[in-house]
C-alpha positions as CSV (number, residue, x, y, z in Angstrom):
1,M,-47.0,-43.2,198.3
2,E,-44.1,-44.9,196.5
3,H,-41.0,-43.5,197.0
4,A,-39.9,-41.1,194.1
5,S,-36.6,-43.2,193.4
6,G,-38.4,-46.2,192.6
7,L,-40.6,-44.7,190.0
8,F,-37.6,-44.1,187.8
9,R,-36.3,-47.5,187.8
10,L,-37.4,-50.8,186.2
11,D,-35.5,-53.3,188.6
12,E,-36.7,-56.8,188.5
13,Q,-39.1,-55.9,185.7
14,V,-39.1,-58.3,182.4
15,V,-39.8,-56.4,179.3
16,A,-40.3,-58.0,175.7
17,V,-39.6,-55.8,172.9
18,T,-40.3,-56.8,169.3
19,G,-38.3,-55.2,166.4
20,G,-35.6,-55.2,169.0
21,A,-32.6,-55.6,166.5
22,S,-32.7,-52.3,165.2
23,G,-34.2,-48.8,165.2
24,I,-36.9,-47.7,167.8
25,G,-37.1,-51.5,169.2
26,L,-33.2,-51.4,169.9
27,G,-33.4,-47.9,171.4
28,C,-36.1,-49.0,173.6
29,G,-34.0,-52.2,174.7
30,Q,-31.2,-50.1,175.6
31,F,-32.7,-47.6,177.6
32,L,-35.0,-49.7,179.4
33,A,-32.1,-52.0,180.3
34,S,-30.0,-49.0,181.6
35,L,-33.0,-48.6,184.1
36,G,-32.7,-52.1,185.4
37,A,-35.1,-54.1,183.3
38,A,-34.4,-57.6,182.1
39,V,-34.8,-57.2,178.4
40,F,-35.8,-59.6,175.6
41,L,-35.2,-58.3,172.1
42,L,-37.5,-60.2,169.6
43,D,-36.7,-60.0,165.9
44,K,-36.2,-62.0,162.8
45,N,-32.5,-60.8,162.1
46,R,-30.8,-62.9,164.4
47,A,-27.4,-61.7,163.7
48,E,-28.3,-58.0,164.3
49,G,-30.3,-59.1,167.3
50,E,-27.7,-61.1,168.8
51,K,-25.0,-58.4,168.5
52,A,-27.4,-56.0,170.0
53,A,-28.1,-58.0,173.1
54,A,-24.2,-58.4,173.5
55,Q,-23.8,-54.5,173.2
56,I,-26.5,-54.0,175.9
57,G,-24.8,-56.5,178.2
58,D,-26.0,-59.2,180.6
59,S,-29.4,-57.7,181.2
60,A,-30.5,-58.2,177.6
61,H,-31.2,-61.6,175.7
62,F,-31.9,-62.1,171.9
63,I,-34.8,-64.4,171.0
64,Y,-35.8,-65.1,167.3
65,C,-39.3,-64.1,166.4
66,D,-41.4,-63.6,163.3
67,V,-44.3,-61.7,164.6
68,T,-46.4,-62.7,161.7
69,S,-46.1,-66.4,162.9
70,E,-48.5,-67.5,165.6
71,V,-46.1,-70.5,166.4
72,S,-43.1,-68.3,166.7
73,C,-44.6,-65.7,168.8
74,Q,-45.9,-68.6,171.0
75,K,-42.4,-69.9,171.3
76,A,-40.7,-66.7,171.8
77,V,-43.2,-66.0,174.8
78,Q,-42.7,-69.5,176.2
79,K,-39.0,-68.9,176.3
80,I,-39.0,-65.8,178.3
81,L,-41.4,-67.5,180.8
82,A,-39.3,-70.5,181.1
83,G,-36.5,-68.4,182.5
84,H,-38.5,-65.6,184.4
85,R,-42.1,-66.8,184.9
86,K,-43.3,-63.3,184.2
87,I,-43.5,-60.7,181.5
88,D,-44.1,-57.1,182.9
89,A,-44.2,-55.1,179.8
90,L,-44.6,-55.6,176.2
91,V,-43.4,-53.0,173.7
92,N,-44.5,-53.8,170.2
93,C,-42.2,-52.0,167.9
94,A,-41.9,-54.4,164.8
95,G,-43.0,-52.7,161.7
96,V,-42.2,-52.4,158.1
97,I,-43.1,-49.6,155.5
98,C,-43.8,-49.7,151.7
99,R,-44.0,-46.2,150.1
100,K,-46.8,-47.0,147.4
101,T,-50.3,-46.0,146.7
102,V,-53.0,-48.8,146.7
103,I,-52.6,-48.8,142.9
104,E,-48.9,-49.5,142.9
105,L,-48.9,-52.0,145.8
106,E,-48.6,-55.7,145.4
107,E,-51.0,-57.9,147.4
108,S,-48.1,-59.3,148.9
109,E,-46.5,-56.0,150.0
110,W,-49.7,-55.1,151.7
111,D,-49.9,-58.3,153.6
112,L,-46.4,-57.9,154.7
113,V,-47.0,-54.2,156.3
114,I,-50.4,-55.3,157.7
115,D,-49.0,-58.5,159.1
116,V,-45.8,-57.0,160.9
117,G,-47.3,-53.8,161.9
118,L,-50.7,-55.0,163.1
119,K,-51.1,-58.5,163.2
120,G,-48.0,-58.9,165.1
121,I,-49.4,-56.8,168.0
122,F,-52.2,-59.2,168.1
123,L,-50.2,-62.4,168.2
124,M,-47.8,-61.2,170.8
125,S,-50.6,-59.7,173.0
126,K,-52.6,-63.1,172.7
127,F,-49.5,-65.0,174.3
128,V,-48.3,-62.3,176.8
129,I,-51.8,-61.3,178.3
130,P,-52.6,-64.4,179.8
131,N,-49.3,-64.2,181.9
132,M,-50.1,-60.7,183.0
133,I,-53.5,-61.7,184.0
134,E,-52.0,-64.5,186.1
135,N,-49.5,-62.1,187.7
136,K,-52.3,-59.5,188.5
137,G,-51.2,-56.9,185.9
138,G,-48.8,-55.6,183.2
139,S,-48.5,-53.0,180.6
140,I,-48.4,-52.9,177.0
141,V,-47.0,-50.1,174.4
142,N,-47.9,-50.2,170.9
143,I,-45.5,-48.1,168.5
144,G,-47.9,-46.3,166.1
145,S,-47.1,-43.4,164.2
146,G,-48.2,-39.8,163.2
147,W,-49.6,-41.5,160.2
148,G,-51.8,-43.5,162.4
149,I,-53.5,-40.2,163.2
150,K,-53.3,-38.3,159.9
151,G,-52.7,-39.6,156.3
152,G,-49.5,-39.5,154.4
153,P,-48.6,-39.8,150.9
154,R,-47.6,-43.0,149.0
155,A,-47.8,-45.0,152.2
156,A,-51.6,-46.5,152.1
157,A,-50.6,-50.0,153.8
158,Y,-48.6,-48.2,156.5
159,C,-51.2,-45.7,157.2
160,A,-54.0,-48.4,157.4
161,A,-51.5,-50.6,159.7
162,K,-50.7,-47.6,162.1
163,G,-54.3,-46.4,162.2
164,G,-55.3,-49.8,163.2
165,V,-52.6,-49.8,165.9
166,V,-54.1,-46.7,167.5
167,N,-57.8,-48.0,167.6
168,M,-56.6,-51.7,168.6
169,T,-54.7,-50.0,171.5
170,R,-58.0,-48.3,172.8
171,A,-59.9,-51.6,172.3
172,M,-57.2,-53.7,174.2
173,A,-57.2,-51.0,177.0
174,I,-61.1,-51.4,177.4
175,D,-61.0,-55.2,177.5
176,H,-58.0,-55.6,179.8
177,G,-58.2,-52.5,182.3
178,P,-60.3,-54.7,184.6
179,Q,-57.4,-57.1,184.8
180,N,-55.1,-54.3,185.7
181,I,-53.4,-54.2,182.3
182,R,-52.7,-50.9,180.9
183,V,-52.5,-50.6,177.1
184,N,-51.2,-47.4,175.5
185,C,-49.7,-46.2,172.2
186,V,-46.9,-44.0,171.1
187,C,-47.0,-42.2,168.0
188,P,-43.6,-41.2,166.7
189,G,-42.6,-38.8,164.0
190,D,-39.6,-39.2,161.9
191,I,-37.0,-41.0,163.7
192,D,-33.4,-41.7,162.5
193,T,-33.5,-45.4,162.0
194,P,-32.6,-47.7,159.2
195,L,-36.5,-47.7,158.4
196,L,-36.5,-44.0,157.7
197,R,-33.2,-44.2,155.6
198,D,-34.8,-47.0,153.6
199,E,-37.7,-44.7,152.5
200,A,-35.2,-42.4,150.8
201,R,-34.3,-45.5,148.8
202,Q,-37.8,-46.5,148.0
203,L,-38.7,-43.0,146.8
204,N,-35.5,-42.4,144.9
205,K,-34.6,-39.5,147.0
206,D,-31.1,-38.0,148.1
207,L,-30.6,-39.3,151.5
208,D,-29.1,-36.0,152.9
209,Q,-32.1,-34.1,151.3
210,W,-34.5,-36.7,152.7
211,L,-33.1,-36.5,156.3
212,A,-33.1,-32.6,156.1
213,E,-36.7,-32.6,154.9
214,S,-37.8,-35.1,157.4
215,A,-36.2,-32.8,160.2
216,D,-38.5,-29.7,159.1
217,R,-40.8,-29.6,162.1
218,P,-41.1,-27.1,165.0
219,L,-38.3,-28.6,166.9
220,N,-36.1,-28.5,163.9
221,R,-34.5,-31.9,164.2
222,L,-34.9,-35.6,163.6
223,G,-36.1,-37.8,166.4
224,E,-33.8,-40.3,167.9
225,P,-34.7,-43.9,169.1
226,E,-34.1,-42.8,172.8
227,D,-36.7,-40.0,172.4
228,I,-39.3,-42.7,171.8
229,A,-37.8,-44.9,174.4
230,K,-38.3,-42.2,177.1
231,A,-41.9,-42.0,176.3
232,V,-42.1,-46.0,176.5
233,F,-40.5,-45.9,179.8
234,Y,-43.2,-43.6,181.2
235,L,-46.0,-45.6,179.9
236,I,-44.7,-48.8,181.5
237,S,-43.3,-47.4,184.7
238,G,-45.0,-46.6,188.0
239,L,-45.1,-42.8,186.7
240,S,-48.4,-43.6,184.8
241,P,-50.6,-46.0,187.0
242,W,-53.7,-44.4,185.7
243,V,-52.6,-44.0,181.9
244,S,-54.4,-46.5,179.8
245,G,-56.0,-46.2,176.3
246,A,-53.8,-43.0,175.7
247,I,-52.2,-42.1,172.4
248,L,-49.0,-40.1,173.1
249,V,-47.6,-38.4,170.0
250,V,-43.8,-37.9,170.1
251,D,-43.0,-36.1,166.9
252,G,-41.2,-32.8,167.6
253,G,-44.4,-30.9,166.9
254,G,-44.9,-32.4,163.3
255,T,-48.6,-32.9,163.7
256,A,-49.2,-29.6,165.7
């Protein structure tokens, strides 16, 4: 039996986090680095990504990555492997939201939400999984949403993307379980991030009122990025060696 202290650390683990410059991705990067992981923050926002990595410290590194681009994803993975030769865990956090119905959506908006939120997981996994196979295992955590399980208003593309994330997670767990690769999904509720605050702008809502409405759930508060980071840690750590294909809802009771 593994000693308990080792179960709560990620020493010598290499973790790649997409969408790592802000929000849930940044929260994951900060928390996982604090537990000993070498964390790579992947994002299109170079200025914020470099600032985030510097704030975390020597255990964090920024790599430019556009998750909608096959070439960009491949290059990002190659850069990590050039220095560390392995990726123990991939956390797919990158996502965008467009608060519109199918009538209101432009095709380009639909494509952006689907490409960042769903295609990005496909592309990153495509290039990370071969290394995990070579190294006899690994863990992938996909960030879904409560709206990947139930519908929501004026968010047709986002709900479609996150619903795809949930079932893609199950499919990947089936395909790659025999290679000792665990694939799981965390479905957050409303988290206090720039993305949530931007929804208020998109819907022409007063920000304070919007945040208060978003906090209206059994646990009576908004989630914080660290709430999701702790769930991610559980799924990539030695605490969950027999957990794969799981959909873990972390939403303060919002979907209860």
